[in-house]
Steps between C-alpha positions, in 0.01 A plus 500: 500500500861617496713190561840671489557469876428127519815291532372174651202279424387265776285208390242291676565139403198281578218580258692781330806327356396142577173362364342349811169399344661349192745308716263385774155441347603183308647336816190605693287326238709187537470515879122544487439237230535211744268656758124543512438871459302723267739794518711569192873553513458863394245569774722331757795710387304821541405405855855392576656819367261715703570299813877536450464876539295458819765267642771757427303788651431290809869421521575875508228584750544222754870577551587150620791459258533511123405157366613536138334506160490125437354438844215745441431343161485156661265619775277665240493179294391296803239762590346471153503121511309518827274774361390274216500185716768332290676215683880507524796398710812698588733302274274565199511872574879495534534320170267742326676808635823396328347639179606844622855411403390488135311830466527633147546865395276696267674521159432875479668548838823342378505711184416815692763440769770448239410826329473698824838372622666713233404818686397417856628318804272199542411381849273216612292608800289208611303332778693181429778360716856593397617149409175431314533824302860425409390161364216650297712780355789271407310199369156622390515871417864496385536879501797639696341744743741750651367416847239281667313616811276274704254614765692262727736795550236685702268217604188656345309424182431770245343753502650569843706820456811358666601290198483790255697725737756228568550441127551869421751534784687186398523619139613845617219648291252773572149346482421748220771329289321164523195375315310198632366274224219264601185334374337561840366844580563457875873460429504825302311673780746379764799617299351839416423577863874461558591740219551260210352549156261225393438305177190282510519210255129427500511143374174407667283798397442605861437851636760703682470554874241756609761747621652839427811300402461382142754330271721729295483254210238237418576239233364161408835320472877539513536570129286812528683595820840477336386713207362760743821517703754471220357718224 
């Protein structure tokens, strides 16, 4: 595709820049090791990640007030503990959830972001809470984004169109000047329906959405993405 008109790259953070599985599966294993269960940490993570999305969609649909990313992750964690009949108490869950403060980035994401910053405005566009995102960007990712946008601004989780529209308006950009970069096809779909371009970093070897909207670029990591956009 012709990328000449793209001035801003917006990035999903959780699962695209930050390695959720790599950061969370070892603590899950530690949590499960002292409990009688046959489920593996990897299997639990897969259930937990799927339930997180359901919690966020329910949050959008029920319209009883935006509860926040960390709250939906906590509810999903408890749901999966109950699903697999794993005993727990609230204080144990609270202690476990603190691991989210230590999420680690993918090495290729850091290299790619540094390269892309030479040409593009870099913007974090995430389901996370503003203060949480600021902590992760400053202390874990350590890449100076030009701006950070949280869905808290509109009270809806992605892929609700309001967050993509709000971001474009706040940046004073036409949607056609923005490319959404994400490892989740639903995020690309949401952005494209609002006029953005879309780059699908298909880390997990998953299909695109069954839709007339398809990513403009599909890569396997940030290194390939940066080469595609810079050369």
